[in-house]
C-alpha positions in Angstrom: -13.7 -21.3 76.9 -12.4 -24.1 74.9 -10.3 -22.8 72.1 -12.4 -24.6 69.1 -15.1 -23.0 67.2 -17.1 -26.1 66.4 -17.7 -27.6 62.9 -20.6 -25.0 61.9 -18.6 -23.2 59.3 -16.6 -25.7 57.9 -19.9 -27.7 57.4 -21.7 -24.7 55.6 -18.6 -24.3 53.6 -18.4 -27.8 52.6 -21.9 -28.1 51.6 -22.1 -24.8 49.4 -18.9 -26.0 47.6 -20.0 -29.5 46.8 -23.5 -27.8 45.9 -21.6 -25.6 43.7 -19.6 -28.4 42.2 -22.6 -30.7 41.2 -24.4 -27.6 39.8 -21.5 -26.7 37.8 -21.1 -30.3 36.6 -24.7 -30.3 35.5 -25.7 -33.1 38.0 -29.2 -32.9 39.4 -29.8 -33.9 43.2 -32.1 -36.9 42.0 -29.0 -38.0 39.8 -26.4 -37.9 42.1 -28.5 -39.9 44.6 -28.7 -42.5 42.0 -25.2 -42.8 41.1 -23.8 -42.4 44.6 -26.5 -44.9 46.0 -27.2 -42.5 48.5 -30.9 -41.0 49.4 -31.6 -37.6 48.1 -32.3 -36.4 51.9 -28.4 -37.8 52.4 -27.1 -35.3 49.6 -29.4 -32.4 50.8 -28.0 -32.5 54.5 -24.7 -32.3 53.2 -25.3 -29.4 50.9 -27.2 -27.7 53.8 -24.2 -28.3 56.3 -26.5 -29.9 58.5 -24.1 -32.7 60.0 -20.8 -34.2 59.8 -19.5 -35.6 56.5 -17.5 -38.7 55.9 -14.1 -37.9 53.9 -15.1 -41.1 51.9 -18.3 -39.3 50.9 -16.6 -36.2 49.8 -14.1 -38.1 47.5 -17.0 -39.9 45.8 -19.0 -36.9 45.5 -15.9 -35.1 43.8 -15.1 -37.9 41.5 -18.6 -38.0 40.3 -18.4 -34.0 39.8 -15.1 -34.3 38.1 -13.6 -31.8 40.8 -9.8 -31.0 40.4 -7.5 -32.9 42.6 -6.4 -29.8 44.3 -9.8 -28.6 45.1 -10.9 -32.0 46.2 -8.1 -32.0 49.0 -9.5 -28.7 50.3 -13.0 -30.2 50.6 -11.5 -33.3 52.3 -9.7 -31.3 54.8 -13.0 -29.4 55.5 -14.7 -32.7 55.9 -12.5 -33.5 58.9 -12.9 -30.3 60.4 -16.9 -31.1 60.2 -16.3 -33.4 63.2 -15.0 -30.7 65.8 -17.2 -30.0 68.6 -18.3 -26.7 70.1 -17.5 -25.9 73.7 -21.3 -25.2 74.1 -22.1 -28.9 73.5 -21.8 -29.4 77.2 -24.7 -27.2 77.6 -26.8 -29.2 75.6 -29.9 -29.0 78.1 -29.9 -25.3 77.8 -29.2 -25.0 73.9 -32.5 -25.6 71.6 -31.9 -27.2 68.4 -32.2 -24.0 66.5 -29.9 -22.2 68.4 -26.9 -24.3 68.1 -26.3 -23.2 64.5 -26.0 -19.7 65.8 -23.5 -20.5 68.5 -21.3 -21.9 66.0 -21.3 -19.1 63.6 -21.0 -16.4 66.6 -17.8 -18.3 67.8 -16.3 -18.5 64.2 -17.2 -14.6 63.4 -14.9 -12.2 62.8 -17.5 -9.1 63.3 -20.7 -9.3 64.8 -22.7 -6.3 64.2 -26.2 -6.4 66.1 -28.9 -3.9 66.7 -30.9 -4.3 69.9 -34.2 -2.7 70.1 -35.5 -3.8 73.4 -33.0 -5.2 75.7 -29.2 -4.8 76.5 -27.1 -7.0 74.0 -26.8 -10.5 75.6 -22.9 -10.5 75.1 -22.9 -7.4 77.3 -25.4 -8.3 80.0 -24.5 -8.7 83.7 -25.6 -12.3 85.3 -28.1 -10.6 87.6 -29.7 -8.8 84.4 -29.9 -12.0 82.4 -31.2 -14.0 85.2 -34.2 -11.6 85.8 -35.3 -11.9 82.0 -36.9 -15.3 82.0 -39.6 -13.9 85.1 -40.2 -11.0 82.5 -40.7 -13.0 79.3 -42.4 -16.3 80.2 -42.8 -18.9 83.2 -39.8 -20.7 85.1 -38.2 -23.2 83.1 -35.8 -26.0 84.4 -32.8 -25.0 82.2 -33.0 -21.1 83.3 -29.6 -21.4 85.4 -27.9 -23.3 82.6 -29.0 -20.9 80.1 -27.4 -18.0 81.9 -24.5 -20.1 82.5 -24.1 -20.4 78.8 -24.7 -16.6 78.2 -21.8 -15.8 80.6 -19.8 -18.4 78.9 -20.4 -16.9 75.7 -19.0 -13.5 76.5 -15.5 -14.7 77.2 -15.2 -14.9 73.1 -14.9 -11.0 73.3 -11.5 -11.5 75.1 -10.3 -15.0 74.2 -6.7 -15.0 73.1 -7.1 -17.7 70.4 -8.4 -17.8 68.0 -8.7 -14.1 67.5 -11.7 -12.5 69.2 -14.3 -11.1 66.9 -15.3 -7.2 66.9 -18.5 -6.5 68.5 -20.2 -3.4 67.1 -23.3 -2.8 69.1 -26.1 -0.3 68.4 -28.6 -0.2 71.1 -31.7 1.8 71.4 -31.8 4.1 74.3 -35.1 2.2 75.3 -33.4 -0.5 76.0 -31.2 1.2 78.6 -34.2 3.0 80.4 -36.3 -0.4 80.4 -36.0 -1.6 83.8 -35.1 -5.4 84.4 -34.5 -6.8 87.9 -35.1 -3.6 89.8 -33.1 -0.3 90.1 -29.4 -2.0 91.7 -29.4 -4.6 88.8 -30.1 -1.8 86.3 -27.3 0.2 87.4 -24.8 -2.4 87.7 -26.0 -3.5 84.2 -25.4 0.3 83.0 -22.1 0.5 84.8 -21.1 -3.0 83.1 -21.7 -1.3 79.6 -19.4 1.7 80.4 -16.7 -1.0 81.2 -17.2 -3.2 78.2 -17.2 -0.2 76.1 -13.7 0.1 76.7 -12.8 -3.2 75.3 -10.7 -3.0 72.1 -12.8 -5.6 70.6 -16.2 -3.4 71.4 -17.9 -0.6 69.9 -21.2 0.4 71.6 -23.3 3.3 70.4 -26.7 4.3 71.6 -29.7 5.0 69.2 -31.4 7.9 70.8 -35.0 8.0 71.5 -35.1 11.3 69.7 -34.2 9.7 66.4 -37.7 8.7 66.0 -38.9 5.8 63.9 -36.2 4.1 62.0 -35.8 1.0 60.1 -34.3 -0.8 63.2 -37.6 -0.1 65.0 -39.5 -2.4 62.4 -36.8 -5.1 61.8 -36.5 -5.6 65.6 -33.0 -6.9 67.1 -31.0 -8.5 64.6 -27.4 -9.5 64.2 -25.4 -9.4 60.9 -22.5 -12.1 61.6 -19.2 -11.6 59.2 -16.4 -13.8 58.8 -12.8 -13.5 57.9 -11.1 -14.3 54.5 -9.7 -17.8 53.9 -6.6 -19.2 55.6 -4.0 -21.2 54.5 -5.4 -21.3 50.7 -8.5 -23.1 51.9 -12.3 -22.4 50.8 -13.5 -18.9 50.3 -14.8 -16.6 52.8 -18.1 -17.8 54.3 -20.7 -15.4 53.3 -22.4 -13.0 55.9 -25.5 -14.4 57.6 -28.2 -12.5 59.3 -29.8 -13.8 62.5 -33.2 -12.8 63.7 -34.7 -14.6 66.9 -38.2 -14.9 68.0 -39.8 -16.7 71.2 -39.8 -20.1 69.4 -37.1 -20.0 67.0 -34.9 -18.0 64.6 -34.4 -16.7 61.1 -31.0 -17.5 59.2 -30.8 -15.3 56.3 -28.1 -15.5 54.0 -29.6 -14.9 50.4 -28.0 -11.8 49.0 -31.1 -9.9 48.6 -32.0 -10.7 52.3 -28.4 -9.7 53.5 -28.6 -6.5 51.5 -32.1 -5.5 53.2 -30.5 -5.6 56.6 -27.3 -4.1 55.5 -29.3 -1.0 54.5 -31.3 -1.3 57.6 -28.0 -1.2 59.7 -26.6 1.8 57.8 -29.7 3.8 58.4 -29.6 3.2 62.0 -25.8 3.7 62.4 -26.5 7.2 60.6 -28.8 8.0 63.6 -26.7 6.7 66.6 -24.6 8.7 68.7 -20.9 8.4 68.6 -19.1 6.5 71.1 -18.4 9.4 73.3 -21.8 10.6 73.4 -23.1 7.3 74.1 -21.2 7.0 77.1 -22.0 10.1 78.2 -26.0 9.3 77.8 -25.4 6.2 79.7 -23.5 8.0 82.5 -26.5 10.6 82.4 -28.9 7.7 82.9 -27.2 6.1 85.8 -27.2 9.6 87.4 -30.9 9.9 87.1 -31.2 6.9 89.0 -29.3 8.0 92.0 -30.6 9.4 95.0 -30.1 12.8 95.7 
């Protein structure tokens, strides 16, 4: 895996800080667009972090908003970082536009907290398990092989050397471990992989037993809370946590405080019901044993 983590987080940081500077200066979006001779859409795109940003534009916006020189230098440095390319761009045919943002956030994360209701977490799947999924969820698609290759490449972030790999805390419903995908051999190998990856220093795997009954995770469905590390070298403040929830045709990216708080509460409730790591390992072993002959 390439060592860069792309431009997603710098873009979001820069956009948020420029929006904050504009608001504090009492400048409306329309007034800024007129003063800078930009379209309103251009400023909106910059503030939403949806594309690269020229240093020249940052300098002009900082002058208009009367941003202090030291802060301006920080923002200019972030603008340079928005031009970085992520390793996943070589998989362009397998990356929907709505998914590229997640790949950037995942690569830049310090901690990934995910609850999986129906399937094994994608960062812990075997190639055979991942390859079998499209047959179960929809018709054959031209990019299936590439999509599986992308998933396998993503898994390398858990063991990368630089930058520091994110921690993965995975809460998985017992139902996901018992749901057959690809046949008995595929499932046995997949469960064995879970036991193997559970031993990684960066991974904490806990199972939510069926006996726990209904809980907030069952209502929320699969979701990921993406946490980021603190500032480095005096640069911008830590990027706020983001909640990612995927559907068949798109995804939700939730970062408003009340939205994140709702999922934090759901996470705590599910975590309180999950088995500890040792008991989770024992349960996975017992499921494997149930599927063995004799």
